[in-house]
FIDREN-388836 format. One line per 8 residues: number of its first residue (from 1); their letters; for each residue x, z, y of C-alpha. Coordinates in pm, whole numbers. Layout:
BEGIN
NUM = A = X,Z,Y | ...
//
This chain:
BEGIN
1 = MKHPVVMF = 8566,-6503,-21067 | 8327,-6315,-20812 | 8018,-6400,-21019 | 8082,-6159,-21326 | 8137,-5870,-21080 | 7797,-5930,-20914 | 7619,-5972,-21251 | 7765,-5643,-21363
9 = TTCWLALV = 7688,-5461,-21044 | 7329,-5558,-21083 | 7290,-5453,-21447 | 7463,-5117,-21366 | 7190,-5061,-21078 | 6913,-5167,-21299 | 7013,-4919,-21569 | 7065,-4633,-21305
17 = SLSGCTDE = 6694,-4712,-21180 | 6566,-4714,-21534 | 6743,-4404,-21605 | 6588,-4238,-21310 | 6226,-4350,-21388 | 6253,-4220,-21733 | 6360,-3890,-21621 | 6070,-3860,-21381
25 = SQQSETKA = 5811,-3943,-21622 | 5956,-3683,-21865 | 5938,-3426,-21598 | 5556,-3520,-21519 | 5468,-3499,-21883 | 5646,-3193,-21944 | 5502,-3020,-21625 | 5248,-2753,-21719
33 = PVEVSAHT = 4873,-2808,-21586 | 4738,-2578,-21325 | 4518,-2293,-21480 | 4177,-2243,-21305 | 3892,-1986,-21399 | 3545,-2139,-21413 | 3219,-2095,-21565 | 3190,-2310,-21905
41 = MTLAATAL = 2879,-2385,-22113 | 2847,-2552,-22456 | 2562,-2795,-22466 | 2285,-2785,-22722 | 1962,-2985,-22748 | 1680,-2822,-22550 | 1310,-2868,-22623 | 1130,-3006,-22288
49 = PVHYHTSG = 756,-3061,-22252 | 633,-3439,-22271 | 414,-3506,-21967 | 120,-3709,-21914 | 6,-3804,-21552 | -347,-3894,-21438 | -507,-3899,-21096 | -851,-3763,-20987
57 = AVSSDHKV = -1017,-3604,-20683 | -1087,-3249,-20589 | -1451,-3150,-20587 | -1649,-2831,-20585 | -1773,-2678,-20910 | -2067,-2532,-20709 | -2269,-2812,-20539 | -2593,-2744,-20401
65 = SISSRLSG = -2864,-2965,-20273 | -3087,-2829,-19984 | -3451,-2943,-19940 | -3763,-2800,-19814 | -4043,-2629,-19999 | -4274,-2734,-19717 | -4390,-3072,-19572 | -4351,-3075,-19197
73 = YIRSIKLR = -4128,-3192,-18908 | -3788,-3058,-18887 | -3775,-2834,-18556 | -3397,-2801,-18535 | -3093,-2884,-18760 | -2758,-2862,-18564 | -2524,-2860,-18858 | -2287,-3152,-18908
81 = EGDRVKSG = -2064,-3264,-19199 | -1773,-3037,-19228 | -1934,-2725,-19091 | -1885,-2420,-19267 | -2193,-2193,-19348 | -2246,-1844,-19479 | -2495,-1718,-19739 | -2822,-1631,-19568
89 = QLLFDVDP = -2739,-1830,-19263 | -3030,-2035,-19117 | -2983,-2409,-19166 | -3283,-2549,-19030 | -3657,-2476,-18981 | -3974,-2668,-19058 | -4291,-2664,-18842 | -4535,-2512,-19107
97 = VNARQAYA = -4853,-2658,-18988 | -5012,-2696,-19330 | -4879,-2370,-19455 | -5049,-2181,-19152 | -5369,-2372,-19198 | -5364,-2275,-19586 | -5277,-1908,-19490 | -5581,-1901,-19256
105 = QAKADLAD = -5799,-2051,-19530 | -5680,-1785,-19786 | -5735,-1492,-19524 | -6099,-1609,-19466 | -6157,-1633,-19848 | -6030,-1299,-19908 | -6244,-1151,-19646 | -6555,-1328,-19801
113 = AASDMKRY = -6451,-1227,-20143 | -6422,-844,-20013 | -6757,-863,-19840 | -6936,-997,-20180 | -6745,-741,-20392 | -6854,-432,-20147 | -7222,-576,-20159 | -7224,-622,-20561
121 = RSLLAEHA = -7071,-279,-20590 | -7382,-130,-20424 | -7623,-322,-20629 | -7435,-222,-20941 | -7496,134,-20851 | -7853,55,-20807 | -7851,-124,-21146 | -7967,-453,-20937
129 = VSQQQYDK = -7681,-650,-21108 | -7520,-642,-21439 | -7158,-551,-21492 | -7076,-896,-21602 | -7195,-1025,-21251 | -6995,-770,-21073 | -6678,-847,-21286 | -6706,-1210,-21184
137 = VRLRYVVA = -6719,-1099,-20807 | -6450,-856,-20843 | -6216,-1122,-21016 | -6284,-1370,-20728 | -6156,-1085,-20499 | -5860,-1064,-20687 | -5768,-1429,-20712 | -5839,-1458,-20311
145 = QSRVVQAE = -5571,-1159,-20274 | -5307,-1339,-20473 | -5389,-1672,-20268 | -5314,-1477,-19953 | -4966,-1363,-20097 | -4880,-1700,-20185 | -4978,-1848,-19851 | -4761,-1599,-19668
153 = NQLQYAEV = -4471,-1671,-19902 | -4520,-2040,-19818 | -4491,-1948,-19444 | -4146,-1778,-19513 | -4021,-2124,-19647 | -4041,-2256,-19292 | -3685,-2123,-19238 | -3446,-2277,-19480
161 = RSPVNGIV = -3122,-2061,-19548 | -2808,-2140,-19716 | -2786,-1967,-20075 | -2415,-1972,-20069 | -2086,-1959,-19874 | -2007,-2335,-19841 | -1928,-2650,-19649 | -2172,-2921,-19541
169 = VEKHASSG = -2057,-3225,-19718 | -2372,-3451,-19680 | -2658,-3446,-19417 | -2956,-3670,-19455 | -3187,-3562,-19190 | -3208,-3493,-18825 | -3419,-3276,-18588 | -3774,-3433,-18571
177 = DLATPGQP = -3760,-3615,-18904 | -4037,-3531,-19164 | -3932,-3311,-19446 | -4126,-3330,-19797 | -4082,-3095,-20079 | -3794,-3210,-20297 | -3626,-3440,-20049 | -3255,-3362,-20021
185 = LLVLEDPS = -3175,-3290,-19662 | -2826,-3125,-19688 | -2559,-3100,-19953 | -2333,-2807,-19954 | -2020,-2722,-20161 | -1855,-2392,-20259 | -1467,-2423,-20148 | -1400,-2110,-20354
193 = SLLVETYV = -1491,-2288,-20673 | -1285,-2605,-20692 | -1181,-2842,-20960 | -1014,-3171,-21028 | -1216,-3445,-21220 | -990,-3676,-21399 | -969,-3915,-21708 | -759,-3888,-21990
201 = SEQFVATI = -656,-4167,-22249 | -818,-4131,-22602 | -436,-4135,-22713 | -375,-3762,-22559 | -703,-3607,-22535 | -652,-3446,-22896 | -321,-3292,-22761 | -496,-3100,-22477
209 = HENDAVRI = -739,-2780,-22499 | -953,-2592,-22266 | -771,-2347,-22074 | -429,-2494,-22122 | -216,-2470,-21794 | -187,-2784,-21579 | 19,-2870,-21262 | -139,-3047,-20985
217 = FIPGLAKT = 16,-3219,-20691 | -198,-3268,-20377 | -8,-3528,-20158 | -233,-3443,-19866 | -86,-3073,-19892 | 257,-3203,-20002 | 247,-2915,-20256 | 214,-2850,-20642
225 = IDGHIRQI = -41,-2602,-20734 | -151,-2430,-21075 | -463,-2499,-21268 | -631,-2458,-21612 | -843,-2713,-21815 | -1190,-2589,-21769 | -1383,-2846,-21961 | -1329,-3160,-22182
233 = VKSADRLS = -1623,-3381,-22201 | -1605,-3488,-22576 | -1762,-3830,-22506 | -1556,-4137,-22404 | -1650,-4404,-22155 | -1739,-4687,-22367 | -1545,-4939,-22137 | -1240,-4744,-22061
241 = HQFLVKVA = -1222,-4541,-22368 | -1123,-4246,-22161 | -1245,-3871,-22157 | -1363,-3684,-21826 | -1161,-3356,-21805 | -1220,-3108,-21532 | -928,-2896,-21408 | -994,-2564,-21234
249 = LSAESGAY = -799,-2475,-20921 | -688,-2130,-20814 | -903,-1985,-20508 | -585,-1985,-20306 | -486,-2348,-20362 | -569,-2451,-20025 | -723,-2786,-20115 | -1049,-2927,-19984
257 = PGMFAEVN = -1310,-3125,-20161 | -1255,-3507,-20176 | -869,-3480,-20176 | -659,-3700,-20391 | -482,-3516,-20686 | -210,-3598,-20945 | -268,-3405,-21267 | 48,-3333,-21481
265 = FSVGERQA = -84,-3244,-21861 | 183,-3110,-22111 | 113,-3334,-22433 | 415,-3231,-22655 | 782,-3162,-22673 | 1103,-3376,-22691 | 1475,-3276,-22728 | 1685,-3336,-22427
273 = IVVPGKAL = 2020,-3222,-22281 | 1989,-2987,-21973 | 2265,-2852,-21738 | 2261,-2591,-21464 | 2192,-2754,-21117 | 2490,-2554,-20977 | 2717,-2750,-21244 | 2646,-3082,-21098
281 = LNRSGLSG = 2854,-3266,-20822 | 2726,-3541,-20601 | 3004,-3788,-20490 | 2906,-4103,-20311 | 2535,-4057,-20420 | 2635,-4044,-20779 | 2607,-3747,-20992 | 2891,-3598,-21208
289 = IYVMDKQG = 3018,-3301,-21402 | 3334,-3182,-21532 | 3376,-3176,-21920 | 3644,-2966,-22100 | 3819,-3130,-22382 | 3991,-2965,-22705 | 4292,-2883,-22495 | 4103,-2698,-22233
297 = LAHYRQLR = 4165,-2971,-21955 | 3891,-3063,-21712 | 3791,-3440,-21690 | 3539,-3560,-21443 | 3251,-3765,-21579 | 2947,-3956,-21438 | 2610,-3892,-21532 | 2263,-4029,-21524
305 = TGEQTDKG = 2016,-3751,-21454 | 1643,-3717,-21496 | 1383,-3458,-21370 | 1433,-3126,-21243 | 1286,-2863,-21503 | 1251,-2494,-21531 | 1559,-2493,-21752 | 1775,-2705,-21541
313 = IEVLAGLE = 1834,-3069,-21482 | 1794,-3321,-21761 | 2078,-3553,-21836 | 1970,-3908,-21973 | 2327,-4051,-22012 | 2685,-3907,-21997 | 2656,-3610,-22214 | 2569,-3499,-22568
321 = AGDVIAWR = 2514,-3188,-22776 | 2845,-3014,-22841 | 3022,-3091,-22514 | 3172,-2806,-22302 | 3109,-2830,-21931 | 3270,-2624,-21675 | 3200,-2562,-21320 | 3298,-2321,-21003
329 = DDGALRSG = 3090,-2170,-20762 | 3302,-2292,-20478 | 3344,-2639,-20641 | 3724,-2619,-20662 | 3772,-2810,-20976 | 3999,-3112,-21022 | 4067,-3341,-21336 | 4360,-3233,-21526
337 = VRIKAE = 4348,-2861,-21474 | 4348,-2629,-21754 | 4011,-2425,-21770 | 4015,-2043,-21814 | 3671,-1965,-21905 | 3534,-1669,-21720
//
């Protein structure tokens, strides 16, 4: 007779427990969500540039090969690669043995021609020679004068001076070496006129133009600098089918000739979703954002983000046009709260 009583008691406890759970659930559902003020933004597709990346090297647009106009042994050349020189600075000097001999010979010829012209002038006055004979002697004197001036100029070329402010990038001679006219002895580069030489695929060469703005990243300086397209050589390499493009750098770039450079060309536009960087949250290394539903409630959503742009951070997955995002400057948002737009 005890079994029915136990069963009845058990059922009664179960009913009481179920009744209690139902009441708590109903209370939770009927409880009004907390209202929080936050910034909101309705997303729309944004036009972003399409980039094409190439690599190249920094070089000087003003490169000067220095040689001697005279033939002779180099007396002194103390410069080394990497040295900076100023315009007009002495680079090296050559022993002008041949030039001095030519100058001495020219002066002797001038003295002889002057003597002959003086004598013929007297003879012409006495009608002992014709005007034509005198003119020939006078012409020889004029030519001798010209040769003296030329020889003097050649002596000045014994001292070779820099034509530009620049950096010595190549050195092909030392003190005591024989210099001959036209032989390159030094190569200078002007660091104030720098450019990056790179190659662009034929697929993209039609989308870039001279004077277009370009972004250049210099790994050696760990910074990105501005530039513009200075020249597009409209003739492709026959093997690679790529076009040489020269990108001018600003004078304040801080780059040096020979540095490696990564060039970023803008070759078109694409549509993308972009959100403000301050709206993104980082939790356990994952990016996320709060999205507001039609009832105005906040829901946390994980995202896959792309590159940082001038307009914000690109979202590759997790959001679409028409979504309403929300954020607070202090980050105090939770899922389930009701958003009150600021």
